[in-house]
PDB file of N, CA, C and O in Angstrom:
ATOM      1  N   MET A   1      13.682   4.815 -21.499  1.00  0.00           N
ATOM      2  CA  MET A   1      12.069   4.575 -21.486  1.00  0.00           C
ATOM      3  C   MET A   1      11.589   5.648 -22.376  1.00  0.00           C
ATOM      4  O   MET A   1      12.143   6.746 -22.408  1.00  0.00           O
ATOM      5  N   ASP A   2      10.549   5.341 -23.109  1.00  0.00           N
ATOM      6  CA  ASP A   2       9.662   6.507 -23.974  1.00  0.00           C
ATOM      7  C   ASP A   2       8.853   6.868 -23.252  1.00  0.00           C
ATOM      8  O   ASP A   2       8.403   6.148 -22.361  1.00  0.00           O
ATOM      9  N   GLN A   3       8.471   8.092 -23.468  1.00  0.00           N
ATOM     10  CA  GLN A   3       7.524   8.999 -22.927  1.00  0.00           C
ATOM     11  C   GLN A   3       6.053   8.458 -22.326  1.00  0.00           C
ATOM     12  O   GLN A   3       5.520   8.704 -21.244  1.00  0.00           O
ATOM     13  N   ASN A   4       5.631   7.675 -23.380  1.00  0.00           N
ATOM     14  CA  ASN A   4       4.392   6.885 -22.842  1.00  0.00           C
ATOM     15  C   ASN A   4       4.289   6.026 -21.837  1.00  0.00           C
ATOM     16  O   ASN A   4       3.257   5.869 -21.184  1.00  0.00           O
ATOM     17  N   HIS A   5       5.654   5.249 -21.602  1.00  0.00           N
ATOM     18  CA  HIS A   5       5.676   4.525 -20.614  1.00  0.00           C
ATOM     19  C   HIS A   5       5.995   5.300 -19.071  1.00  0.00           C
ATOM     20  O   HIS A   5       5.583   4.877 -17.991  1.00  0.00           O
ATOM     21  N   ILE A   6       6.605   6.198 -19.222  1.00  0.00           N
ATOM     22  CA  ILE A   6       6.998   7.244 -17.773  1.00  0.00           C
ATOM     23  C   ILE A   6       5.492   7.600 -17.422  1.00  0.00           C
ATOM     24  O   ILE A   6       4.992   7.505 -16.302  1.00  0.00           O
ATOM     25  N   TYR A   7       4.879   8.013 -18.540  1.00  0.00           N
ATOM     26  CA  TYR A   7       3.053   8.644 -18.261  1.00  0.00           C
ATOM     27  C   TYR A   7       2.242   7.271 -17.950  1.00  0.00           C
ATOM     28  O   TYR A   7       1.194   7.620 -17.406  1.00  0.00           O
ATOM     29  N   GLN A   8       2.279   6.063 -18.050  1.00  0.00           N
ATOM     30  CA  GLN A   8       1.841   5.056 -17.625  1.00  0.00           C
ATOM     31  C   GLN A   8       2.010   4.827 -16.095  1.00  0.00           C
ATOM     32  O   GLN A   8       1.158   4.617 -15.232  1.00  0.00           O
ATOM     33  N   LYS A   9       3.417   4.934 -16.017  1.00  0.00           N
ATOM     34  CA  LYS A   9       3.780   4.505 -14.544  1.00  0.00           C
ATOM     35  C   LYS A   9       3.425   5.869 -13.644  1.00  0.00           C
ATOM     36  O   LYS A   9       2.809   5.795 -12.581  1.00  0.00           O
ATOM     37  N   ARG A  10       3.788   6.827 -14.082  1.00  0.00           N
ATOM     38  CA  ARG A  10       2.855   8.040 -13.236  1.00  0.00           C
ATOM     39  C   ARG A  10       1.394   7.758 -13.153  1.00  0.00           C
ATOM     40  O   ARG A  10       0.900   7.738 -12.025  1.00  0.00           O
ATOM     41  N   THR A  11       0.763   7.575 -14.010  1.00  0.00           N
ATOM     42  CA  THR A  11      -0.909   7.350 -13.876  1.00  0.00           C
ATOM     43  C   THR A  11      -1.254   6.049 -13.036  1.00  0.00           C
ATOM     44  O   THR A  11      -2.279   6.015 -12.355  1.00  0.00           O
ATOM     45  N   GLY A  12      -0.483   5.111 -13.092  1.00  0.00           N
ATOM     46  CA  GLY A  12      -0.471   4.159 -12.249  1.00  0.00           C
ATOM     47  C   GLY A  12      -0.791   4.467 -10.709  1.00  0.00           C
ATOM     48  O   GLY A  12      -1.695   4.136  -9.942  1.00  0.00           O
ATOM     49  N   PHE A  13       0.439   5.303 -10.602  1.00  0.00           N
ATOM     50  CA  PHE A  13       0.922   5.570  -9.118  1.00  0.00           C
ATOM     51  C   PHE A  13      -0.266   6.643  -8.534  1.00  0.00           C
ATOM     52  O   PHE A  13      -0.700   6.495  -7.391  1.00  0.00           O
ATOM     53  N   ILE A  14      -0.683   7.578  -9.291  1.00  0.00           N
ATOM     54  CA  ILE A  14      -1.676   8.517  -9.233  1.00  0.00           C
ATOM     55  C   ILE A  14      -3.064   7.592  -8.754  1.00  0.00           C
ATOM     56  O   ILE A  14      -3.738   7.893  -7.769  1.00  0.00           O
ATOM     57  N   LEU A  15      -3.272   6.742  -9.398  1.00  0.00           N
ATOM     58  CA  LEU A  15      -4.607   6.021  -9.542  1.00  0.00           C
ATOM     59  C   LEU A  15      -4.493   5.226  -7.888  1.00  0.00           C
ATOM     60  O   LEU A  15      -5.237   5.475  -6.940  1.00  0.00           O
ATOM     61  N   SER A  16      -3.365   4.249  -7.902  1.00  0.00           N
ATOM     62  CA  SER A  16      -3.289   3.510  -6.657  1.00  0.00           C
ATOM     63  C   SER A  16      -3.390   4.743  -5.272  1.00  0.00           C
ATOM     64  O   SER A  16      -3.893   4.376  -4.211  1.00  0.00           O
ATOM     65  N   LEU A  17      -2.995   5.830  -5.392  1.00  0.00           N
ATOM     66  CA  LEU A  17      -3.080   6.965  -4.484  1.00  0.00           C
ATOM     67  C   LEU A  17      -4.036   6.981  -4.448  1.00  0.00           C
ATOM     68  O   LEU A  17      -4.412   6.569  -3.351  1.00  0.00           O
ATOM     69  N   LEU A  18      -4.969   7.298  -5.193  1.00  0.00           N
ATOM     70  CA  LEU A  18      -6.657   7.875  -5.048  1.00  0.00           C
ATOM     71  C   LEU A  18      -7.269   6.534  -4.356  1.00  0.00           C
ATOM     72  O   LEU A  18      -8.075   6.717  -3.443  1.00  0.00           O
ATOM     73  N   ILE A  19      -6.948   5.219  -4.719  1.00  0.00           N
ATOM     74  CA  ILE A  19      -7.515   3.990  -4.444  1.00  0.00           C
ATOM     75  C   ILE A  19      -7.163   3.976  -2.935  1.00  0.00           C
ATOM     76  O   ILE A  19      -8.045   3.684  -2.128  1.00  0.00           O
ATOM     77  N   LYS A  20      -6.046   4.246  -2.567  1.00  0.00           N
ATOM     78  CA  LYS A  20      -5.388   4.038  -1.001  1.00  0.00           C
ATOM     79  C   LYS A  20      -6.227   4.982  -0.258  1.00  0.00           C
ATOM     80  O   LYS A  20      -6.801   4.616   0.768  1.00  0.00           O
ATOM     81  N   ILE A  21      -6.368   6.564  -0.861  1.00  0.00           N
ATOM     82  CA  ILE A  21      -7.110   7.413  -0.188  1.00  0.00           C
ATOM     83  C   ILE A  21      -8.613   7.182  -0.090  1.00  0.00           C
ATOM     84  O   ILE A  21      -9.206   7.806   0.791  1.00  0.00           O
ATOM     85  N   ALA A  22      -9.306   6.363  -0.885  1.00  0.00           N
ATOM     86  CA  ALA A  22     -10.550   6.156  -0.669  1.00  0.00           C
ATOM     87  C   ALA A  22     -10.938   5.015   0.278  1.00  0.00           C
ATOM     88  O   ALA A  22     -11.874   4.921   1.072  1.00  0.00           O
ATOM     89  N   TYR A  23     -10.063   4.275  -0.001  1.00  0.00           N
ATOM     90  CA  TYR A  23      -9.934   2.873   0.922  1.00  0.00           C
ATOM     91  C   TYR A  23     -10.068   3.389   2.204  1.00  0.00           C
ATOM     92  O   TYR A  23     -11.105   3.154   2.824  1.00  0.00           O
ATOM     93  N   ASN A  24      -8.911   4.259   2.848  1.00  0.00           N
ATOM     94  CA  ASN A  24      -8.752   4.655   3.827  1.00  0.00           C
ATOM     95  C   ASN A  24     -10.182   5.361   4.428  1.00  0.00           C
ATOM     96  O   ASN A  24     -10.762   5.035   5.464  1.00  0.00           O
ATOM     97  N   LYS A  25     -10.505   6.236   3.638  1.00  0.00           N
ATOM     98  CA  LYS A  25     -11.800   7.001   3.651  1.00  0.00           C
ATOM     99  C   LYS A  25     -12.705   5.917   4.336  1.00  0.00           C
ATOM    100  O   LYS A  25     -13.258   5.994   5.433  1.00  0.00           O
ATOM    101  N   ALA A  26     -12.719   5.093   3.607  1.00  0.00           N
ATOM    102  CA  ALA A  26     -14.096   4.082   3.555  1.00  0.00           C
ATOM    103  C   ALA A  26     -13.745   3.341   5.013  1.00  0.00           C
ATOM    104  O   ALA A  26     -14.654   2.990   5.765  1.00  0.00           O
ATOM    105  N   ASN A  27     -12.493   3.160   5.297  1.00  0.00           N
ATOM    106  CA  ASN A  27     -12.261   2.388   6.334  1.00  0.00           C
ATOM    107  C   ASN A  27     -12.580   3.300   7.518  1.00  0.00           C
ATOM    108  O   ASN A  27     -13.186   2.793   8.463  1.00  0.00           O
ATOM    109  N   VAL A  28     -12.261   4.506   7.567  1.00  0.00           N
ATOM    110  CA  VAL A  28     -12.692   5.545   8.711  1.00  0.00           C
ATOM    111  C   VAL A  28     -14.031   5.149   9.074  1.00  0.00           C
ATOM    112  O   VAL A  28     -14.357   4.730  10.184  1.00  0.00           O
ATOM    113  N   GLU A  29     -15.068   5.360   7.709  1.00  0.00           N
ATOM    114  CA  GLU A  29     -16.040   5.427   7.928  1.00  0.00           C
ATOM    115  C   GLU A  29     -16.865   4.066   8.696  1.00  0.00           C
ATOM    116  O   GLU A  29     -17.682   4.103   9.616  1.00  0.00           O
ATOM    117  N   THR A  30     -16.399   3.057   8.059  1.00  0.00           N
ATOM    118  CA  THR A  30     -17.020   1.703   8.566  1.00  0.00           C
ATOM    119  C   THR A  30     -16.010   0.939   9.361  1.00  0.00           C
ATOM    120  O   THR A  30     -15.794  -0.273   9.382  1.00  0.00           O
ATOM    121  N   GLY A  31     -15.349   2.082  10.116  1.00  0.00           N
ATOM    122  CA  GLY A  31     -14.513   1.441  11.267  1.00  0.00           C
ATOM    123  C   GLY A  31     -14.921   0.636  12.270  1.00  0.00           C
ATOM    124  O   GLY A  31     -14.250  -0.299  12.706  1.00  0.00           O
ATOM    125  N   PHE A  32     -16.266   1.034  12.757  1.00  0.00           N
ATOM    126  CA  PHE A  32     -16.821   0.489  13.718  1.00  0.00           C
ATOM    127  C   PHE A  32     -17.554  -1.000  13.311  1.00  0.00           C
ATOM    128  O   PHE A  32     -17.659  -2.024  13.986  1.00  0.00           O
ATOM    129  N   ALA A  33     -17.922  -0.755  12.208  1.00  0.00           N
ATOM    130  CA  ALA A  33     -18.424  -2.219  11.758  1.00  0.00           C
ATOM    131  C   ALA A  33     -17.323  -3.319  11.373  1.00  0.00           C
ATOM    132  O   ALA A  33     -17.486  -4.534  11.486  1.00  0.00           O
ATOM    133  N   ALA A  34     -16.512  -2.864  11.037  1.00  0.00           N
ATOM    134  CA  ALA A  34     -15.033  -3.665  10.923  1.00  0.00           C
ATOM    135  C   ALA A  34     -14.469  -4.046  12.125  1.00  0.00           C
ATOM    136  O   ALA A  34     -13.930  -5.152  12.093  1.00  0.00           O
ATOM    137  N   GLU A  35     -14.430  -3.366  13.330  1.00  0.00           N
ATOM    138  CA  GLU A  35     -14.120  -3.874  14.594  1.00  0.00           C
ATOM    139  C   GLU A  35     -15.138  -4.592  15.076  1.00  0.00           C
ATOM    140  O   GLU A  35     -14.724  -5.232  16.042  1.00  0.00           O
ATOM    141  N   SER A  36     -16.250  -4.793  14.876  1.00  0.00           N
ATOM    142  CA  SER A  36     -17.457  -5.414  15.594  1.00  0.00           C
ATOM    143  C   SER A  36     -16.848  -6.853  14.714  1.00  0.00           C
ATOM    144  O   SER A  36     -16.463  -7.867  15.296  1.00  0.00           O
ATOM    145  N   LEU A  37     -16.860  -6.707  13.439  1.00  0.00           N
ATOM    146  CA  LEU A  37     -16.693  -8.119  12.375  1.00  0.00           C
ATOM    147  C   LEU A  37     -15.025  -8.920  13.202  1.00  0.00           C
ATOM    148  O   LEU A  37     -14.826 -10.133  13.254  1.00  0.00           O
ATOM    149  N   ALA A  38     -14.163  -7.960  13.686  1.00  0.00           N
ATOM    150  CA  ALA A  38     -12.913  -8.776  13.612  1.00  0.00           C
ATOM    151  C   ALA A  38     -13.072  -9.186  15.052  1.00  0.00           C
ATOM    152  O   ALA A  38     -12.277 -10.034  15.457  1.00  0.00           O
ATOM    153  N   SER A  39     -14.006  -8.700  15.918  1.00  0.00           N
ATOM    154  CA  SER A  39     -14.073  -9.108  17.379  1.00  0.00           C
ATOM    155  C   SER A  39     -14.943 -10.278  17.250  1.00  0.00           C
ATOM    156  O   SER A  39     -14.879 -11.112  18.153  1.00  0.00           O
ATOM    157  N   ALA A  40     -15.796 -10.487  16.212  1.00  0.00           N
ATOM    158  CA  ALA A  40     -16.644 -11.860  15.473  1.00  0.00           C
ATOM    159  C   ALA A  40     -16.056 -13.005  15.248  1.00  0.00           C
ATOM    160  O   ALA A  40     -16.465 -14.165  15.286  1.00  0.00           O
ATOM    161  N   ASP A  41     -14.520 -12.289  14.885  1.00  0.00           N
ATOM    162  CA  ASP A  41     -13.557 -13.445  14.030  1.00  0.00           C
ATOM    163  C   ASP A  41     -12.112 -13.267  14.417  1.00  0.00           C
ATOM    164  O   ASP A  41     -11.173 -12.772  13.794  1.00  0.00           O
ATOM    165  N   PRO A  42     -12.199 -13.858  15.732  1.00  0.00           N
ATOM    166  CA  PRO A  42     -10.860 -13.827  16.492  1.00  0.00           C
ATOM    167  C   PRO A  42      -9.681 -14.103  15.482  1.00  0.00           C
ATOM    168  O   PRO A  42      -8.601 -13.516  15.538  1.00  0.00           O
ATOM    169  N   GLY A  43      -9.944 -14.862  14.747  1.00  0.00           N
ATOM    170  CA  GLY A  43      -8.601 -15.623  14.038  1.00  0.00           C
ATOM    171  C   GLY A  43      -8.126 -14.531  13.129  1.00  0.00           C
ATOM    172  O   GLY A  43      -7.004 -14.561  12.624  1.00  0.00           O
ATOM    173  N   GLY A  44      -9.024 -13.525  12.916  1.00  0.00           N
ATOM    174  CA  GLY A  44      -8.699 -12.664  11.410  1.00  0.00           C
ATOM    175  C   GLY A  44      -8.971 -13.213  10.350  1.00  0.00           C
ATOM    176  O   GLY A  44      -8.636 -12.567   9.357  1.00  0.00           O
ATOM    177  N   ARG A  45      -9.499 -14.254  10.156  1.00  0.00           N
ATOM    178  CA  ARG A  45      -9.682 -14.936   8.593  1.00  0.00           C
ATOM    179  C   ARG A  45     -10.346 -13.977   7.763  1.00  0.00           C
ATOM    180  O   ARG A  45      -9.984 -14.110   6.594  1.00  0.00           O
ATOM    181  N   ILE A  46     -11.042 -13.212   7.899  1.00  0.00           N
ATOM    182  CA  ILE A  46     -11.966 -12.358   7.291  1.00  0.00           C
ATOM    183  C   ILE A  46     -10.912 -11.400   6.646  1.00  0.00           C
ATOM    184  O   ILE A  46     -11.056 -11.395   5.423  1.00  0.00           O
ATOM    185  N   TRP A  47     -10.103 -10.749   6.986  1.00  0.00           N
ATOM    186  CA  TRP A  47      -9.106  -9.738   6.863  1.00  0.00           C
ATOM    187  C   TRP A  47      -7.887 -10.456   6.479  1.00  0.00           C
ATOM    188  O   TRP A  47      -7.041  -9.627   6.144  1.00  0.00           O
ATOM    189  N   ARG A  48      -7.423 -11.726   6.385  1.00  0.00           N
ATOM    190  CA  ARG A  48      -6.334 -12.309   6.090  1.00  0.00           C
ATOM    191  C   ARG A  48      -6.228 -12.700   4.418  1.00  0.00           C
ATOM    192  O   ARG A  48      -6.865 -13.600   3.870  1.00  0.00           O
ATOM    193  N   ILE A  49      -5.350 -11.873   3.833  1.00  0.00           N
ATOM    194  CA  ILE A  49      -5.452 -11.776   2.427  1.00  0.00           C
ATOM    195  C   ILE A  49      -4.342 -12.631   1.913  1.00  0.00           C
ATOM    196  O   ILE A  49      -4.166 -12.751   0.700  1.00  0.00           O
TER     197      ILE A  49
END
């Protein structure tokens, strides 16, 4: 493995970590809206990926 590949892997890992943190933060802030949406959608079709 060359240095560039290792750097890209590390950058991708950090990026995914930041996205995960931002996503969790957004989830906490919109948790109430998400729960009301989930109760309006008992099958969970909105959140099924």
